[in-house]
N, C-alpha and C positions, 0 to 999 in steps of 0.2 A: 504494500500500500504506500503510495506517495502522496503526501499531504503538504499543501502550501498555505502558509499564513500570509495574508496580504494586509498591509497597513499603509498609512500615508507615506512614511519614510523608510519603512523596513526595519527600524530599530526598536520600536516599542513592543514588538512581538517577540523579541529575543528571550525575555524572561519566561513568557508563556510557552514558547517553543521548548525551552529546556525543561520546564515543568512537565510538559507533555511527554518528552523523552523519558524523564524519570519515572513516569507513571505507566509506561507501557507494560503490558502483561508479557509473560515469558513467550507466548506464541505470537506476540506482536513485535518482538525485538528487531525484526527485519524491516519494520516500517520506517520510511524516510520522512522526516519532517523538516521543512525549510521555511524561511521567511524572506519576503521581498516587498519592496514598495510597489504600488500599483503600476507606476511607469516601467519598472524593471520587469514585472510579471507579465505584462501585456504580450510579450513574444514567447513566453515559456510555459503557458498553460498546458500545452499538449502532453507533457510528461507526468502530469498529476492526475490522481484519482479524485482528490478532494481539493477544493479551493475554499478556504475559510476566510471570510472578510471581517476585519476588525471593525468595531463600531464607528470609528472615524471615517471609514470609507464605505459604509453601508449605503450611502446615497448613490454609489456607483454600481450597485448590484445589477441593474438592468444592462448597463454598458458591458459589464464583465460577462453576463449571461450571453449577450449578443456575440462577443468575441469568442466564446466557447461553444456556440451552438453546433458546430460541426465536429466537435471532439467527442467521439463515442465514449460513454461510460463516465464522463466527468460529472461531479456533483459540486454545486456551489451552495455554501451555507454561510449564514451570518453568525458570528460569535456573539452570544448574549453579552451585553455590556457588563453585567455583574460578574460573569466568569472572566471576561477580559480584564476588568479592573482588579480583580483578586488574583489574576494569573493562575486560575484554577484549571490546570491542565487535565486533571482527572475528569472534570465536568465536560470539557471540550471533547476529550476522547470518548466519553460516554455518549455524547451527541452523535459522533461518527459511528460508534458501535451500534447504537439504536437504529441509525439510518441503514446500516448494512443489514440488520435483521429484517428490516421492512422492504428490502429490495425484492 
């Protein structure tokens, strides 16, 4: 599983990214989690299964969905502000896990 966290500058997600990595279950240790700014991410969406948008870029959800419309299997989700603010990687991972169950 390849996960991309997207924020305005690419830096505010680094703590959340590390917390997510720390909370991966044993069978998820091969998951790749990265973080980029919106401008950097625009040309790199194709290698990810999930694109998670930080609250400060939530307003760009429709634009990102349009950029990703031809990428098979990609899922775009918004990170809840409370989980982002608390850098709650476990909650964000649970959001992905739940989404995977419902596919």
